[in-house]
C-alpha positions, 0 to 999 in steps of 0.5 A: 332758551332756558337751558342748553342741551347736552350733545350725545357724543359718538352716537351711531346716528352721526352716520347720517351726517357722515354719509352726507359729508362723504357724499359731498366732499369725496364724491360730488366735489370730485365730479370735475375729475372723476367718472361716476362709479362705485369706486368713489365710495371706497373711503366710506365702507358703510356708504359703499355697502349702501350703494352696492345694495342699491345697485343690486336692487336696481339690477334685479329690478326691485327698485320702485319708481317712487321708493325711498331707496330709488330716490336716494340712488338717483339723486346721488347720481343726478347731483354728481352729474350737476356738479360736473358742470361747475366751474372750479371756482364755483365749486369752492364756493359750494364747498364753503356753503356746505361747511358754513351751513353745518357750523351751527354753533358758529352761525348761531353765535354770528362768528366772523367768517361763517356765512349762512346761505339759503336755497334761494341764495345759491348761484342762480346760473346752476339752477338745475344743481340747486333744484336737485340739492333742495330735493335731496336735502329737504327730504332726506330726513323725513323720506325714511331712507335712514329707517330702511331695514338694511340701512338701519342695520348698517348704522346700528340705530335709528332716530327712535334709538337716538331719542332714547339715548338723548333723554338719558343724557338730558334728564330735565324732562322739560322743553328748554325752549319754553319750560312749560311742557314735559318731553317724552322720556325713554319709557314712553311709547312715543317720542317728541319730534326733532325740530330742525333748528335751522329750518330744512326748508330754508337751509341746504346741507344740514338737514341730518346734522344732529347738531341741528336736530333738537327735541321740543314740545309740540307748542314750541316746534309746530305752534310757535317757531314753525319755519322761522329763521333763528339767524335772520329777522323779518327784514333779513338782518343777521342776528344771534340765537341760542345754540341749543348744544352750547356748553355755556348755559344761558344766564337768564333771570326772569322778573315779572311786574304786576301792574294791578291788585285784582288778581282774579281779573288779570289781563296780559297787559297787566304784566311786565316781563323782564329777562335779565342777563349778563351775556345773552341779551341778543339771544334772548331777543331772538328766543322771545320772537321765535317762541313767543314766550312773552305772550305765552308766559303772560297767558299762563299767569293770567289763566287758571291753567294751560292744559298740562300745567297750572296757571296763575289763578291756581297758584294764587288760590293755592297760596291764599286758600290751601296754605292759609287754611292750614294756618301757613302764611304767604311768606312761608309758601314763598320760602318753600317755593324758593327752595323748590325752584332752586332745586327744580327750577323747571318742575311744575313751571317753578321758574315762572311761578316764582317770578309771578308770585314775587311780582304779586308780592311786590304789588301788595297782593299778599297784604 
């Protein structure tokens, strides 16, 4: 990861996770001792209002069988009934799973005492409960429940509003997972998709946790990361990953070695990329696997362009032709580029362009 996001504090959309936490801890976890009823929601006025409205719609026969509101209401009840069948010691295990899976920071840093759990690792003797939890949490974000008019009014915002506030706090304008593609800003009519950093299809309980929802470019989100698990390698071994909202920025220095001088015919195998760091080597290795940055950076350096960004052949043509035609030397170009990169490392892929051209310079291509 090239840089960390700034978390937007005290945003209205944190209500999504607040509702989930109350449901889990104050409603479902009390199923062993309480009868289901509207009184269970008194400690969370917003959720109580939601449940009262859903109950009113049900009484008035306004709920459609396949409606988002119907599914939410019935799932809350079904999960409550399933929790009532738990042994008390097993309830404590589910509580720990909930707390651990929502501790995204500690999971990414592989902090002792925090253990991530997948759906298929939940206690198999409670299959019905696990199925209901999967149905509820894996669809909660995408179901549109928090976009329902009355829910949106109670919360005071929606995900589009949150995205606009997010990019006002995070002004780099580029995807932090690759640095190659821009993100929609607050004035765009569209917005980038939020990636579930810990995939919602694998991890229960954190599908609406804002600390697990990170904007990323389409290439990173759908084209490369997909459903890959940041916390486990392909063999299932735990690993560290960058926490997208870390207060400590990645200390990554990119170096590229060019192995041949025929710059017009460079192939990916003619480049060697090193990611130097003092403190994040494990996280960098995970990042490289998740987002295929090695292959993507080499492809761009060897190509003319990559759609939204210029590539290595253009960078070299610009240096050799445009600048030299104006009587300026490659050394002068690099001096200007170094200054631009220091001030704007992610504009026009300066961080990658600088590393690539320095590799070309060291390989003798400027002679």
